[in-house]
N, C-alpha and C positions, 0 to 999 in steps of 0.2 A: 196588470202584469201579463206578459206574453208567456204562455205555457210551453212554447217550444223551446226547450233548454239546449238544443244543439247550437253549435257555433253559427251554422248557416242560417238557422231560424232567427237567432238573435240579431245577426247582421241584417237580415231582411227587415226585421221590425225597426231597428235603429235607422236603417236607410230611409224608410218612409218618413221618419221624424226629421232626419238631418237634411234631406234634399231641399226642403223649402227654406232652410235657414240661410241668412246672409253670410258671405265669406268672412272668415275671422271669428265666427261665433265659437266660444269654447264649449266643448262637449263634456258630458258628465264624466267624472273620474272613474278609474278602474274599480275602485272600492264601491262607489255608488252603484255601478252597473252590476257588480256581484250581488249586492243586496237587493237591487230591484228585480233582477231576473232569477234570483235564488239559484245561481249557477256557479260552477267552480271558476277560480281565477284563470285556469287554462282555457276553459270554454270562452270566457270573455275575451281573452287574448286572441283566440282564433277568430272571433267575430270582428274584433277591431282590425286584425290583419286583413280580413276579407274586405272591410270597408276602405282600408288604405289601398289595397290593390285596385279597388273600383275608382279610386281617386276622390272619394268623398271626404276623407279626413287626412290630416297630417299631424305627426307628433313633434313637439318642440321640447327637447330635453330641458327639464327644470321648469317648464312653464305649463305644460299640459297638452291636450289634444284639441285640434281646432278644425272647423269646417273649411275645406279648401275653396279656392276660387271656382265658381260655377263655370262649367264649360259644356259645350254641346257634345252629346254622346249618342252615337247610333245604337238603337236597341239591338240586342243580340238575337232576337227572334226566338223560335222554339228550339231549345238546345236539349230537350229531354232525351233525344236519341243517344246523347253522348254517354250516359250512364251505362246503358246496355253495351255499347261498343267498347267502352273502357273495361268493363267487367269481363267481356270475352277476351280482350287482349291480354288481360292478366291471368286468365285461367286456361288459355289454349297452350298448355305446356305438356311436353311428353316426358315419359320415364318417371312418372309419379312426382314430378317436381312441385314444390309449393307455389301457389299463386304469389306473384310479387305484391308487395305492400309498400305504398308510398305515404302511409300514415306516419307522421312523425310528431305527435303531440309533445313528447318530451323535449325534442330539439326546439320546436316552436315556443314551448313554454319558457325555456331558458334564454331565448332570444327576445322575449317580451320586454317592452320598455315600461318600466315602472313610472307611475305618475309622480308629480312633485311631492305628493303627500304620503308616498309609500316608501318605507325603508326597505331597500333591495338587498335581501339575503339569499337571492336566487341566482343572480347573474354570474356568468363564468368568465367575464373579462374585467380587466383592471378599470377602476374608476379613472376618469381623466386626470385626477390629481395624482394618481400613481403612475400614469403613463409617462414615458420619456419624451414628452411633446417637443421641447426645444431641440433635442437631438434628432428627432424624426423630421422636424421642419428643416434643420440644417442639412440632414442627409438627403432629403428630397431636393433641396436647392442644388446641392453639389451634383446629384445624379442627373438633373435636368441639363446641366452644363457639359456633361460628358459627350465627347464625339460619338456619334452613332447611337445616342440614347433612345432614338425612336426607330432604330433598325430592328428587323425581325431577329430575335435571338435563336440560338440553337434549341431544338425541341427538348434537349436534355437539360438546358439551363445555361446561364451565363457561366463560362468556364471558371472565372475567378470566384464566383459564389459557390460553385461546386467544390472548388479547392478548399474554401473556408469551411463548408459543411463537412468535408472529409476530415479535416484537421479537428474540427469540433467534436465529431463522433469518435475519432480515433480508430482503433482496431485495424490499423494498417491499411485503411481505405485510401483510394485515390479518386481523382475526379471521374474516372471512367466507371466507378461504382456508384455514382450519385445521379439522381434525377431531381431537379427542382420542381416542386409541385405547389398547388394552391393551398397550403396549410394542412392541418391534420385530418380534417374530415374528408377532404379531397383525396389524401393519401390512402385512407382506410377504404373508401369506396373503390378507388382504382385498384388497389391490391386485391381486394376480395373478388372483384369481377375478373381480374387478370388470371388469378390462380385457380379459381373455383369454377365449376360448371353448375348450371341450375339443378337444384336438388341435392347438391353436396351438403355435407354436414360441416359445421364450424364450431369449435369449442370456444366458449366465452366464459369469462369470470362471472360469478354470481354473488353479489351484484356487479354491474359493470357500467361503463360509459354508454348512455343511450344512443349516441351516434354510431357505435359499433352494431348495436341491435338493428337500428334503422337501415344501415348500409347493407347488412346481411339479408334482411327481409326484402329490400328493394332489388337485390340480386337473386331472389328466389332460392335462398340458402336456408338450411335448417340449423337452428342454434341449439347447441348442447351445453347447458349451463353446468359449470363445475364450481362448487363453493370455495370460499376463501377462509383463511384464518389470519392471524397476525403476521405470518411469514409469507402470505400470498396464496396462490392457487394450491389447493389440496392435491398433492401429486398421487396419492393412493386412489382418490376418486377419479382423477384424470386417467390413470391406468385402467381402472374398471370401465370408465366411459368409453375409451378407445377400444377396449377389448370387445365391448358389445356392439359398437358402431364406429366404423372407420370414419375419420374426419380428414379433410384436406388441409385444414389450417387450425392452429391454436393461437388465439389472440390474447396477449397479456400486456398489462401496464406495470412495468417493473418498479417504477418509482412513484410513491405517493398516490397510489391507485385511486381513481375516481369511481365511486364516492368514498371508499372506506379509509383511504390514506395508507393502506398497507404497502410495505416494500418487500419484494421478493428477496429471500435470504440467498446467500451464496449456494447453499446446498440445493435449494429449490430450483435455482437457475440451471444448475448442472443436471438435475433430475428431469426437468422439463425438456431440456435439449436431448437427453438420452431417450426419453419416452417418444419424443417426436421422431427421432432417428429410427427407433424400433418399429413405429407404425407408419413411416413414410410421410409424415406431415411437415408442412412449413410452420414456422413460428413467426407471427407478426408481432414485433416489439414496438408498442406504441409508447414512445418515450416522451410524452407530452410535457412532463414536469421537470425536465432536465435543468431548465434555467429558473426554477421556482423554489430552490432550496432556501430555507430560512437562515438567518445569521448564526443560529446556534445548532445547525444541522452538522452531523458528522460527515466527512467526505463521502460523496456518493460513489458507489461501485461503478466499474466500467460497464458499458452496455452489454447485453447478451451477445450481440454480434461479435464482440471481442473474443468470445469463447467458442465461436462457431467454426467448426472444422470443415464443413462440407456444404456450405451455401444454404444452410437450413433456415437462417434468420433473415427476414425482411424487416429492416429497421426504419422507423419513421420518427421525425421530430419536426417541431414548428417554432417559428419566432413569434407567433401571434400572441400567445398567452402572456409572454413577458414584455410585450410592447403595446400593441394596439389591435383591436379586432379588425382594423382595416389593412394591417400589414399581413395579408394572407399569403405568406411565403413559408414553405417548409421543404423538407427533403425526404426522399426515399433512398435507402441504401441497400444494395443486394449484390451478391456475387453469382456468376454463372448464367446459364441460359434464361433464367427467370427475369433477368434485367431487361432483355429484349422484349419479353412479353409485357412487362410493366411499362416500358417506354411506349409500345404500341397502344396500350390501353389508355395511357395518359394523353397521347395525341388525339385519340378518338374522343376522349372526354372534353379536353380543353385546348387542343392544339399546342399551346405553350403558355407559360406565365408571362404577362407583359414585361418587356425589358425595363421600362421605367420603374416598375415595382421591384424587380430583381435588383436593379442598380441602387435603388434607395436602401434596400435591405443590406446590400454589400457595403455601401457607404456607412450605414449605421454600425454594423458589427465590426468593421475594421477601424473605426474611429477610437481614439483614446478614451472617449467618454463611455464606451460600451461596457467595459468591465466595472467602471465606477458606478454606472447606472444600475447594473445588476447587484452590486454591493448595497447601494441605497435601497433598492427594492427588497433585498433580503432582510434588511433591518425593519422596513415597514411591515413586511409580511410576518415577521416574528412578533412585532408589537401587536398587530391585529389578531394573530392567533392567540396570544396570551390573554388579550381582552375577551375574545370569543370563548375560550376555554373556561375562563373564570365565570363568565355570564351563564354559560350552559350548565356548569356545575352548580351554581347558585340557584338556577331556575329549574332545571330538570333533575338535579340530584347527582351525587358522585358516581353513580353507575351508568349514567347515560352515554358516556364516551368509552368505548372499548379501546380506542386508539387516539393519541394526541400527536398527530404527525408533525414533524418539523420541516415539512415541505408541502407544496401544493397550496390550495386556497380554500379548503372546505373542511367541514366536520360532519361525520356520520353519526347522527344523534338518535338514540333509541327512545321510543315513546313508551309511556305506560301501557300495560296490556289492554286496558279498557278503551284505548283510543284507536281510531282509524286514521291512516295517514292522509287520505284525500279530504276527509271532513276537517281534520286538524289544519291542513293547509288553507282550506276555504275560510275557516274561522280566523286564522292568522291574518289573511288578507282583509277581512272585515275589521281587524284591529290595525290596519295600515302596515302590515309586514308581509313581504313576499318571500316564501321559502319553497323548497322543492319536495314533492312527495317521493317517498322511497320506492313506490311501485314503478316509477320511471326507469329504474336501474335494473329491473329484472326482465329476463327474456321470456319467462314463463309466468303464469298466473301465480300470485303470491299474496298472502295476507301481510303486507309489508307493515312493520312496526318501527319504521325509521323515517326520518326526514333528513335532507341534506341542507346544511347552512353554509353559504358562501360568505366570506368576509372581505372580498375585494371590490365588490360593486357599489357598496355604500360610500358616501362621501368621506367618512372619517371613522376612526376606531370608536369614537363616542356614539356614532349612529349605530354601529354594530352592537355595542353594549345595550343601547336603548331598545333596539329591535328585538333582541333575544329576551330581554327582561319583560317586554310587553306580552310575551307568550305565557307568562306565569299563570294568569287567571284561567287560561284555557285548559291547563293540565288537570284540573279537578272536575271539569265538566264532562258530561256524557255526550260526546260529539259523534 
């Protein structure tokens, strides 16, 4: 066994073994590597990602990971100087700003490809069987035949797609209030950097989406966590937090919050807007789950931007979660001078979203099959949620779920007090089940006693049930 448990160390050890192998040789499974190196599933995922970047291995969904075709590669030489240079670049900041951090283990972990023998309760994208693949294929074909499909689009986005997003969001928005962007993570990163300066504070939910934390730290921002309850962000604690430390932005997920599933109540929405107005802060409304309501959900409230009177809210939503991870198309909506700042930041980041991708999205959402597809997805999500809730209740006990959300794609499961989330996740992977540790969702150090279970990445509801029930023997162990 190699005693270097870091992702880079494991990657180096595996590279020495893999390089002599003939092309097409199957590599050990994720689970086997976890056991062999006594490392977490996330560390193994990082090592495999490094090997993929080096061109040594390639993953084939449903089949495994294999040695790629050998090709000549020029040695990099001595690159040891880079560490010091990069450290200096991240720390040469003025005004007491935080060093930037480009460490994103939580995002990399949720993007890890599960091997064919692993039940994936970790991933945040629809399994191909849930994706509207025929509609996507047809939309792509129609988009490719459009006149000017390969022309450079407006930096703000294809006008007709901006019109559709404006109507979908509502709130009296027009195309002039919309920027088309490369899905939710791109929107978050762009908005935080456009509105904030290095060293500024940003209020985030606790727990919250790991991509928000990663984007804030990459922009050298200080995260101020505010706890949640069943109705969303605790407004009393928000007020106390802003009274102690002014923040430039408050980030909220109003619908089916990731990871808890909480929805902001109407009173909380109004109170958050009032507090933001009092302290001169923007509100970033990450409406990622707008198209992920289940068939038995009550009608969703209007977005917060509909109640915005003075350009306080920057609204964002994406098509990715309800379609395919490859349809990376979303929208940012805002009013006032901030929109010009956002547009400039978006151009600096990506120039523009490719026209063929925008046109495919437009063809998809304006086709008669779009609403039918969402209705079919809503039924499938309801069924999977019911199966997952029943399995969690039977396996973890009736008190493991504080919320049973009727939207989104995940459950926030409390662990018994004697368990540690990281060790539990590692043990689960050794039992061929991939889940997500609760610590990923906290901006500050925490003794997390939760795990997140996703029920959309596995092939079927039966796999979801099987994966959760496999965890039963681990609950009594001292991990």
